[in-house]
C-alpha positions as CSV (number, residue, x, y, z in Angstrom):
1,M,-126.0,-118.4,69.0
2,S,-122.6,-120.0,68.3
3,D,-119.4,-118.1,67.9
4,G,-119.4,-118.5,64.2
5,P,-121.1,-120.3,61.3
6,N,-121.4,-124.1,61.7
7,I,-118.7,-124.9,59.1
8,K,-116.6,-128.1,59.6
9,A,-114.0,-127.7,56.8
10,N,-111.7,-125.0,55.5
11,P,-112.6,-124.1,51.9
12,L,-109.0,-123.1,51.1
13,R,-107.6,-126.5,52.1
14,I,-110.4,-128.3,50.3
15,T,-109.7,-126.2,47.1
16,V,-105.9,-126.9,47.3
17,G,-106.6,-130.6,47.9
18,L,-108.9,-130.7,44.9
19,L,-106.2,-129.0,42.7
20,V,-103.7,-131.7,43.7
21,V,-106.0,-134.6,43.2
22,S,-107.2,-133.2,39.9
23,Y,-103.6,-132.9,38.7
24,I,-102.7,-136.4,39.7
25,V,-105.8,-138.0,38.2
26,G,-105.9,-135.8,35.1
27,E,-102.2,-136.2,34.2
28,F,-101.8,-139.9,34.9
29,F,-105.2,-141.6,34.4
30,L,-107.4,-139.5,32.1
31,P,-106.8,-138.3,28.5
32,K,-106.2,-134.7,27.7
33,Y,-108.6,-132.7,25.6
34,N,-106.8,-130.2,23.3
35,L,-108.3,-126.8,23.4
36,L,-107.8,-123.9,21.2
37,Y,-104.8,-121.7,22.1
38,F,-107.3,-118.9,22.7
39,F,-108.7,-120.9,25.7
40,N,-105.2,-121.4,27.1
41,I,-104.8,-117.5,27.1
42,I,-108.2,-117.1,28.8
43,G,-107.0,-119.6,31.4
44,I,-103.9,-117.7,32.2
45,L,-105.8,-114.4,32.4
46,G,-108.3,-116.1,34.6
47,M,-105.7,-117.3,37.0
48,I,-104.3,-113.8,37.3
49,F,-107.9,-112.4,37.7
50,S,-108.7,-114.9,40.4
51,V,-105.6,-114.2,42.4
52,S,-106.3,-110.5,42.3
53,I,-109.9,-111.1,43.4
54,F,-108.6,-113.3,46.3
55,F,-106.1,-110.7,47.6
56,S,-108.5,-107.8,47.1
57,A,-111.1,-109.6,49.4
58,F,-108.4,-110.8,51.8
59,N,-107.0,-107.3,52.2
60,I,-110.4,-105.9,52.8
61,F,-111.0,-108.5,55.6
62,K,-107.7,-107.4,57.1
63,S,-108.4,-103.7,56.8
64,Y,-111.7,-104.3,58.8
65,E,-109.8,-106.5,61.3
66,E,-112.0,-109.4,60.5
67,N,-110.9,-113.0,60.3
68,P,-111.5,-114.5,56.7
69,V,-111.8,-118.1,58.1
70,P,-115.4,-119.0,57.5
71,S,-116.0,-120.6,60.9
72,S,-114.9,-117.5,62.8
73,N,-117.1,-115.0,64.5
74,T,-117.7,-111.7,62.8
75,N,-118.4,-108.2,64.2
76,R,-119.5,-106.4,61.1
77,L,-120.6,-106.9,57.5
78,I,-118.1,-106.0,54.8
79,K,-119.9,-104.4,51.9
80,T,-117.2,-102.3,50.2
81,G,-114.7,-103.0,47.5
82,I,-115.2,-106.3,45.7
83,F,-117.9,-107.1,48.3
84,A,-120.1,-104.5,46.6
85,Y,-120.3,-106.8,43.5
86,T,-120.3,-110.3,45.0
87,R,-121.1,-111.5,48.5
88,N,-118.5,-114.3,48.2
89,P,-115.4,-113.0,46.3
90,I,-112.9,-115.5,47.9
91,Y,-115.0,-118.5,46.9
92,L,-115.6,-117.0,43.5
93,S,-111.8,-116.7,43.1
94,F,-111.4,-120.4,44.0
95,L,-113.9,-121.4,41.3
96,I,-112.4,-119.1,38.7
97,F,-108.9,-120.4,39.5
98,N,-110.0,-124.1,39.2
99,L,-111.7,-123.4,35.9
100,S,-108.8,-121.5,34.6
101,M,-106.5,-124.5,35.4
102,F,-108.7,-126.5,33.1
103,F,-108.4,-124.0,30.3
104,T,-104.7,-123.6,30.7
105,F,-103.6,-127.3,31.2
106,E,-106.4,-129.0,29.4
107,N,-107.0,-131.4,32.3
108,V,-110.7,-132.4,32.5
109,M,-110.4,-133.2,36.2
110,Y,-109.9,-129.4,36.9
111,F,-113.3,-128.9,35.2
112,L,-115.0,-131.6,37.2
113,S,-113.5,-130.5,40.5
114,T,-114.7,-126.9,39.8
115,L,-118.3,-128.3,39.5
116,G,-117.9,-130.3,42.7
117,L,-116.3,-127.4,44.5
118,A,-119.1,-125.0,43.4
119,F,-121.7,-127.5,44.7
120,W,-119.9,-128.0,48.0
121,L,-119.2,-124.3,48.5
122,H,-122.8,-123.2,47.8
123,N,-124.6,-126.0,49.8
124,Y,-122.2,-126.5,52.8
125,I,-120.4,-123.2,53.3
126,I,-122.2,-120.2,51.8
127,L,-125.7,-121.3,53.0
128,E,-124.3,-121.9,56.5
129,E,-122.6,-118.5,56.5
130,E,-125.7,-116.8,55.3
131,K,-127.8,-118.4,58.0
132,Y,-125.4,-117.2,60.6
133,L,-125.2,-113.7,59.2
134,L,-129.0,-113.4,59.0
135,E,-129.2,-114.5,62.6
136,K,-126.5,-112.0,63.7
137,F,-127.4,-109.0,61.4
138,P,-131.1,-109.7,60.4
139,E,-132.0,-106.4,58.7
140,E,-128.6,-105.2,57.5
141,F,-127.7,-108.6,55.9
142,N,-131.2,-109.0,54.3
143,R,-130.7,-105.6,52.7
144,Y,-127.2,-106.6,51.5
145,M,-128.6,-109.9,50.1
146,N,-131.2,-108.0,48.1
147,S,-128.7,-105.6,46.7
148,V,-125.6,-107.8,46.0
149,K,-125.7,-111.1,44.2
150,R,-124.1,-114.3,45.7
151,W,-122.0,-115.1,42.6
152,I,-122.0,-111.8,40.6
153,F,-124.7,-113.0,38.1
154,F,-127.0,-115.0,40.4
């Protein structure tokens, strides 16, 4: 067994990179789509919500003395706090933040990058992490998978 999941990229760096590229392409090359003011407010609230999810999950990692970098080795499963509702709160916060940027700034590239990021996180990060955790904690992680959804709703 390896030291950690076989993950080749850092999701935080990819997310920030997508935000920068989305801003540049959306602001200078694509038209804006005016949304209702209501959606702008939803976007601002979504950004606040996503940052609170991120720091909640990050603080739980630190309180358990675990490294939140996905390619790192882990010594225990975290199943408390926000992890009792979703198995991937940090990745969920990335997606909510990207989608909220679309609602707030009406830049369609943020929406498209959210779709791409969700696909990439699910297929290349989360599935690798789950394979690693099933190998390391077979019974405990299987029970956790059966009781807590990957993305809150599914």
